[in-house]
C-alpha positions as CSV (number, residue, x, y, z in Angstrom):
1,X,-20.5,25.2,28.5
2,X,-17.2,25.8,26.8
3,X,-15.9,29.4,26.5
4,X,-17.5,31.2,23.6
5,X,-14.4,32.8,22.2
6,X,-10.9,31.6,22.7
7,X,-9.5,34.7,21.0
8,X,-10.8,37.1,23.7
9,X,-8.0,38.9,25.6
10,X,-5.4,37.2,23.5
11,X,-2.6,39.3,21.9
12,X,-2.4,39.0,18.2
13,X,1.0,37.4,18.3
14,X,-0.4,34.6,20.4
15,X,-3.5,33.9,18.5
16,X,-2.2,31.2,16.2
17,X,-0.8,29.0,19.0
18,X,-3.6,29.5,21.5
19,X,-6.6,29.2,19.2
20,X,-5.6,25.7,18.2
21,X,-6.9,24.6,21.6
22,X,-10.4,25.8,20.8
23,X,-13.3,23.5,19.9
24,X,-13.4,21.9,16.5
25,X,-15.8,21.6,13.6
26,X,-18.9,19.5,13.4
27,X,-22.4,19.2,12.2
28,X,-25.5,21.1,13.3
29,X,-26.5,20.1,16.8
30,X,-23.2,18.2,17.4
31,X,-21.0,20.9,19.0
32,X,-18.1,22.7,17.4
33,X,-18.9,25.0,14.5
34,X,-22.4,23.7,14.3
35,X,-23.1,23.4,18.1
36,X,-26.1,24.6,20.0
37,X,-26.3,26.3,23.4
38,X,-30.1,26.0,23.5
39,X,-30.5,29.5,24.9
40,X,-31.3,31.8,22.0
41,X,-32.5,35.2,23.1
42,X,-31.3,38.7,22.4
43,X,-27.8,40.0,23.2
44,X,-27.4,41.1,26.8
45,X,-24.9,43.8,25.9
46,X,-21.7,41.8,26.4
47,X,-19.3,42.2,23.5
48,X,-17.2,39.0,23.3
49,X,-15.0,40.8,20.8
50,X,-13.8,43.4,23.2
51,X,-10.1,43.0,22.2
52,X,-10.8,43.1,18.5
53,X,-11.9,46.0,16.2
54,X,-15.5,45.0,15.5
55,X,-19.0,46.5,15.0
56,X,-20.2,45.5,18.5
57,X,-22.5,42.7,19.6
58,X,-24.8,40.8,17.3
59,X,-28.5,39.8,17.7
60,X,-27.7,36.6,19.7
61,X,-26.0,36.4,23.1
62,X,-22.2,36.4,23.0
63,X,-21.9,37.1,19.3
64,X,-20.2,40.0,17.5
65,X,-20.5,41.7,14.1
66,X,-17.6,42.3,11.8
67,X,-16.3,45.9,11.7
68,X,-17.2,46.3,8.0
69,X,-20.6,44.6,7.8
70,X,-22.7,47.8,7.6
71,X,-22.9,47.4,3.8
72,X,-24.6,44.0,4.1
73,X,-26.3,43.6,7.4
74,X,-28.1,46.9,7.3
75,X,-29.9,45.7,4.2
76,X,-32.0,43.5,6.4
77,X,-31.9,39.7,7.0
78,X,-35.1,38.8,5.1
79,X,-35.4,35.0,5.3
80,X,-32.1,34.5,7.2
81,X,-32.6,35.8,10.7
82,X,-29.8,34.3,12.8
83,X,-30.8,31.1,14.6
84,X,-29.5,31.8,18.1
85,X,-29.5,28.1,19.0
86,X,-26.3,27.8,16.9
87,X,-24.5,30.8,18.5
88,X,-22.3,28.9,20.9
89,X,-20.4,27.3,18.1
90,X,-20.7,30.2,15.6
91,X,-20.0,33.5,17.4
92,X,-19.7,35.8,14.4
93,X,-22.8,37.3,12.9
94,X,-21.6,37.9,9.4
95,X,-24.2,39.5,7.2
96,X,-27.0,37.9,9.3
97,X,-25.3,34.4,9.1
98,X,-23.8,32.9,12.2
99,X,-20.2,31.8,11.3
100,X,-17.5,30.0,13.2
101,X,-14.7,31.7,15.0
102,X,-11.8,32.7,12.7
103,X,-8.1,32.9,13.4
104,X,-7.5,29.4,14.8
105,X,-4.7,28.4,12.4
106,X,-1.0,28.9,12.6
107,X,-1.5,32.1,10.6
108,X,-4.6,33.8,12.1
109,X,-5.0,36.5,9.5
110,X,-6.7,36.4,6.1
111,X,-4.2,36.1,3.2
112,X,-4.3,35.9,-0.5
113,X,-3.4,32.8,-2.5
114,X,-0.4,33.6,-4.6
115,X,0.4,30.5,-6.6
116,X,-2.7,28.9,-8.2
117,X,-3.6,28.8,-11.9
118,X,-6.6,31.0,-11.3
119,X,-7.7,33.8,-9.0
120,X,-4.3,34.4,-7.4
121,X,-2.7,37.7,-6.4
122,X,-0.2,39.3,-4.1
123,X,-0.5,41.9,-1.4
124,X,-3.0,42.3,1.4
125,X,-6.7,41.2,0.9
126,X,-8.7,43.8,-0.9
127,X,-11.8,44.8,1.1
128,X,-12.2,48.2,-0.6
129,X,-15.7,47.4,-2.0
130,X,-17.1,47.4,1.6
131,X,-16.0,51.0,2.1
132,X,-16.8,52.1,-1.5
133,X,-19.5,49.7,-2.9
134,X,-19.7,49.5,-6.7
135,X,-22.7,51.2,-8.3
136,X,-25.1,49.4,-10.7
137,X,-24.8,50.7,-14.2
138,X,-27.1,50.5,-17.3
139,X,-27.6,47.0,-18.6
140,X,-26.6,46.0,-22.1
141,X,-26.1,42.7,-24.0
142,X,-22.7,41.2,-24.4
143,X,-21.3,37.8,-25.5
144,X,-20.0,35.5,-22.8
145,X,-17.0,33.4,-23.9
146,X,-14.7,31.1,-22.1
147,X,-13.9,27.5,-21.3
148,X,-16.2,24.7,-19.9
149,X,-14.0,23.0,-17.2
150,X,-14.4,20.2,-14.8
151,X,-14.5,20.9,-11.1
152,X,-12.5,17.8,-10.4
153,X,-13.0,14.7,-12.5
154,X,-13.7,14.4,-16.2
155,X,-11.2,14.2,-19.1
156,X,-13.4,15.5,-22.0
157,X,-15.9,18.2,-21.4
158,X,-18.5,17.1,-24.0
159,X,-22.2,16.6,-23.3
160,X,-22.4,19.6,-21.0
161,X,-25.5,21.8,-21.3
162,X,-24.8,25.5,-20.4
163,X,-27.7,27.8,-19.7
164,X,-27.9,31.4,-18.2
165,X,-30.9,32.7,-16.2
166,X,-31.8,35.8,-14.4
167,X,-32.4,35.3,-10.7
168,X,-35.9,35.8,-9.3
169,X,-35.9,38.0,-6.2
170,X,-39.4,37.8,-4.6
171,X,-38.7,38.0,-0.8
172,X,-40.8,34.9,-0.5
173,X,-39.0,31.8,0.7
174,X,-41.1,29.6,-1.7
175,X,-39.7,31.4,-4.8
176,X,-36.8,33.6,-3.9
177,X,-33.6,32.8,-5.7
178,X,-35.3,30.5,-8.2
179,X,-34.5,30.5,-11.9
180,X,-36.1,33.4,-13.8
181,X,-36.0,34.3,-17.4
182,X,-33.6,32.3,-19.6
183,X,-31.2,34.6,-21.4
184,X,-29.5,33.9,-24.7
185,X,-29.6,30.4,-26.3
186,X,-28.4,27.3,-24.4
187,X,-25.1,25.7,-25.5
188,X,-24.3,22.0,-25.6
189,X,-20.7,21.1,-25.9
190,X,-19.6,18.4,-28.3
191,X,-16.4,17.2,-30.0
192,X,-16.6,20.1,-32.5
193,X,-16.1,22.6,-29.8
194,X,-12.4,23.8,-29.7
195,X,-10.2,22.1,-27.2
196,X,-8.5,23.9,-24.3
197,X,-6.0,21.3,-23.1
198,X,-5.1,21.1,-19.4
199,X,-2.4,19.0,-17.8
200,X,-4.0,17.4,-14.8
201,X,-3.0,14.4,-12.7
202,X,-6.4,12.8,-12.9
203,X,-6.3,12.2,-16.7
204,X,-3.9,9.9,-18.7
205,X,-3.7,12.5,-21.4
206,X,-4.3,16.3,-21.2
207,X,-7.9,17.1,-20.1
208,X,-10.0,18.4,-23.0
209,X,-11.8,21.4,-21.7
210,X,-14.1,22.9,-24.3
211,X,-14.3,26.5,-25.4
212,X,-17.8,28.0,-25.8
213,X,-19.5,31.2,-26.9
214,X,-22.8,32.3,-25.4
215,X,-24.3,35.5,-27.0
216,X,-27.0,37.9,-25.6
217,X,-26.1,38.0,-21.9
218,X,-27.2,41.1,-19.9
219,X,-24.7,43.1,-17.9
220,X,-25.6,44.8,-14.5
221,X,-27.9,41.9,-13.8
222,X,-27.9,39.1,-11.2
223,X,-27.5,35.9,-13.0
224,X,-27.2,32.2,-12.4
225,X,-25.3,29.7,-14.7
226,X,-26.6,26.2,-14.9
227,X,-24.5,23.3,-16.2
228,X,-25.9,19.8,-16.5
229,X,-25.8,16.7,-18.7
230,X,-27.3,17.3,-22.1
231,X,-28.8,13.8,-22.0
232,X,-29.3,11.1,-19.4
233,X,-26.2,9.3,-20.6
234,X,-24.0,12.5,-20.1
235,X,-22.9,12.1,-16.5
236,X,-22.8,15.7,-15.4
237,X,-24.7,16.6,-12.2
238,X,-26.8,19.8,-12.2
239,X,-24.5,22.7,-11.0
240,X,-26.1,26.1,-10.3
241,X,-23.5,28.9,-10.1
242,X,-24.8,32.0,-8.3
243,X,-23.3,35.5,-7.7
244,X,-22.7,36.0,-11.4
245,X,-22.7,39.7,-12.2
246,X,-21.1,41.5,-15.2
247,X,-20.3,45.0,-14.2
248,X,-18.9,47.7,-16.5
249,X,-15.8,47.9,-14.2
250,X,-15.2,44.1,-14.4
251,X,-11.7,43.5,-15.9
252,X,-13.1,40.5,-17.7
253,X,-15.5,42.6,-19.7
254,X,-13.7,44.1,-22.7
255,X,-16.0,45.9,-25.2
256,X,-18.8,43.5,-26.0
257,X,-17.2,40.3,-24.7
258,X,-17.1,38.9,-21.2
259,X,-14.5,36.3,-20.4
260,X,-16.0,33.6,-18.0
261,X,-14.9,30.0,-17.5
262,X,-17.6,27.8,-16.2
263,X,-17.5,24.5,-14.2
264,X,-19.2,21.2,-14.8
265,X,-19.5,18.6,-12.0
266,X,-19.0,14.9,-12.9
267,X,-21.6,12.5,-11.5
268,X,-18.9,10.6,-9.6
269,X,-17.8,13.7,-7.7
270,X,-21.3,14.2,-6.3
271,X,-20.8,10.9,-4.5
272,X,-17.1,11.0,-3.8
273,X,-16.7,14.4,-2.1
274,X,-19.4,13.9,0.6
275,X,-18.2,10.3,1.2
276,X,-14.7,11.7,2.0
277,X,-16.2,14.4,4.2
278,X,-19.1,12.7,6.1
279,X,-18.7,9.0,5.3
280,X,-21.8,8.7,3.1
281,X,-23.5,10.2,0.1
282,X,-26.0,13.1,0.1
283,X,-29.5,12.2,1.4
284,X,-31.9,11.8,-1.6
285,X,-33.8,15.1,-2.2
286,X,-31.2,17.3,-0.4
287,X,-28.4,19.2,-1.9
288,X,-24.9,20.7,-1.6
289,X,-23.5,24.2,-1.4
290,X,-19.9,24.8,-2.4
291,X,-17.6,27.5,-3.8
292,X,-14.7,29.7,-3.0
293,X,-14.0,32.8,-0.9
294,X,-12.5,35.7,-2.8
295,X,-11.8,39.3,-1.9
296,X,-13.1,42.4,-3.7
297,X,-10.3,42.0,-6.3
298,X,-11.5,38.5,-7.1
299,X,-8.5,36.8,-5.5
300,X,-8.7,33.6,-3.5
301,X,-8.6,34.1,0.3
302,X,-7.2,31.7,2.9
303,X,-8.0,31.3,6.6
304,X,-11.6,32.5,6.1
305,X,-14.4,30.7,8.0
306,X,-17.7,30.1,6.1
307,X,-21.2,29.0,7.0
308,X,-24.8,29.0,5.8
309,X,-28.1,30.2,7.2
310,X,-29.8,26.9,7.4
311,X,-29.0,23.4,8.8
312,X,-26.3,21.2,7.2
313,X,-24.7,18.0,8.1
314,X,-21.2,19.4,7.8
315,X,-19.2,22.4,6.7
316,X,-15.8,21.4,5.4
317,X,-12.8,23.0,3.6
318,X,-10.6,21.5,0.8
319,X,-7.0,20.5,0.4
320,X,-4.4,22.4,-1.7
321,X,-4.8,20.3,-4.9
322,X,-6.1,22.5,-7.6
323,X,-6.5,19.7,-10.1
324,X,-8.4,17.2,-7.8
325,X,-9.7,19.0,-4.8
326,X,-11.0,16.9,-1.9
327,X,-12.2,17.8,1.6
328,X,-9.4,18.3,4.2
329,X,-10.8,17.6,7.6
330,X,-7.6,19.0,9.2
331,X,-8.8,22.4,8.2
332,X,-12.0,22.1,10.1
333,X,-11.2,24.8,12.6
334,X,-8.8,26.7,10.4
335,X,-10.9,27.7,7.4
336,X,-10.2,28.0,3.7
337,X,-6.9,26.8,2.3
338,X,-4.9,27.4,-0.9
339,X,-7.9,26.8,-3.2
340,X,-10.2,28.8,-1.0
341,X,-12.8,26.0,-1.4
342,X,-15.6,25.2,1.1
343,X,-18.7,23.0,1.0
344,X,-21.8,22.7,3.1
345,X,-23.2,19.1,2.8
346,X,-26.6,17.6,3.0
347,X,-28.7,20.8,2.9
348,X,-32.5,21.1,2.6
349,X,-33.8,22.6,-0.7
350,X,-34.8,26.3,-0.5
351,X,-33.3,29.8,0.0
352,X,-29.9,30.0,1.8
353,X,-27.5,32.8,2.6
354,X,-23.8,32.1,2.6
355,X,-21.3,34.3,4.4
356,X,-17.6,34.3,5.4
357,X,-15.5,36.1,8.0
358,X,-11.9,36.4,9.1
359,X,-9.3,38.6,10.8
360,X,-6.9,41.2,9.4
361,X,-4.1,43.1,11.2
362,X,-5.2,46.3,12.9
363,X,-2.2,47.9,14.7
364,X,-1.5,45.9,17.8
365,X,-4.7,43.9,17.6
366,X,-6.9,42.4,14.9
367,X,-10.0,43.5,13.1
368,X,-12.9,41.2,12.6
369,X,-14.2,41.5,9.0
370,X,-16.8,40.0,6.8
371,X,-16.0,38.9,3.2
372,X,-19.5,39.4,2.1
373,X,-22.6,37.2,1.5
374,X,-24.7,35.7,-1.3
375,X,-28.3,34.6,-1.3
376,X,-28.7,31.4,-3.2
377,X,-31.1,28.5,-3.6
378,X,-30.5,24.8,-3.0
379,X,-32.1,22.4,-5.4
380,X,-32.8,18.7,-4.8
381,X,-30.0,16.3,-5.7
382,X,-27.9,19.1,-7.1
383,X,-25.0,21.4,-6.2
384,X,-25.3,25.1,-5.7
385,X,-22.0,26.9,-6.4
386,X,-21.2,30.4,-5.1
387,X,-17.9,32.2,-4.8
388,X,-18.1,35.3,-2.5
389,X,-16.6,38.5,-4.0
390,X,-17.4,41.1,-1.4
391,X,-20.3,43.4,-1.9
392,X,-21.9,43.3,-5.3
393,X,-24.0,46.1,-6.9
394,X,-27.2,44.1,-6.9
395,X,-27.0,43.7,-3.1
396,X,-27.4,47.4,-2.5
397,X,-30.7,49.3,-2.3
């Protein structure tokens, strides 16, 4: 059995060079980040994170909990109790999800992306919401406005159906995370919708993103946004975007208007992206989870490791191309890159928890931290999108 944690007893200054020698990524049951030790069982008291600031051992043998995970893990694991058979390749128990070892890249610590069109920022990662979680306020109706954009391919964003739903929280694996009440009135983009032009390398002319307006959306409510093709001839794959929450302290909420761009996924991308990553398309009836890792300030975070609470064929990160992002298998053991994008491929339908972890400087050592979690649902032959943003008000008791 290979060593569980290459970062043990390693000074911070040496992490980047030494950790490149650790095991790589991979699929469930195939070693690396998805490997299995076949042992399971409860933790025997050994803390493999002895030289890091952490929250002590996790449930499984030779795992550790991030130092700031009290705000999420203590809410209970519900349908996502850690599967200890995966612990040898995923030694961090981040909000009840076993996640791969962080800090393996040339820069071991989490860092903000500073130079992208969206979600960029300067300074150290903002983890303040874990120490001071935001409170849920009183719900009211607002108008959601923004731009319908393409995740990767697509040069005119017409024929996209946009719907907003409340999320059902039942605690029952058969129904938890499913679509609840439809809010407002669905929008279908067409050529009369105002254009928002974008210069991208994948289109001969500027991409025609489409501006939209969607009234009667509730604040202080867990929501999911669904984009799909308006008709069978509109080649947009169903894309379910979770972790949508409009808080009164959200800088994108001004008065009665909430500014929110939404993504649509071209049919071709549903085949292209997994083919690049795993050499084939998604198994019929299964789905994909993808999204970004942000901090509490909604800024993209690099060098974060991500995983999901269920089996998947692969977990991969993306290259630095914001216009046409594709999987970058060289980041397999490093984590998120400039775009902060990740994807878990070929996932069974049902409830899934996503979580991320990483390292931040802590004096002469490093601190193991979580970047939060999200409970989502995977739908057959579809993509579930979720960007982590620390702890959200609806995740607190």
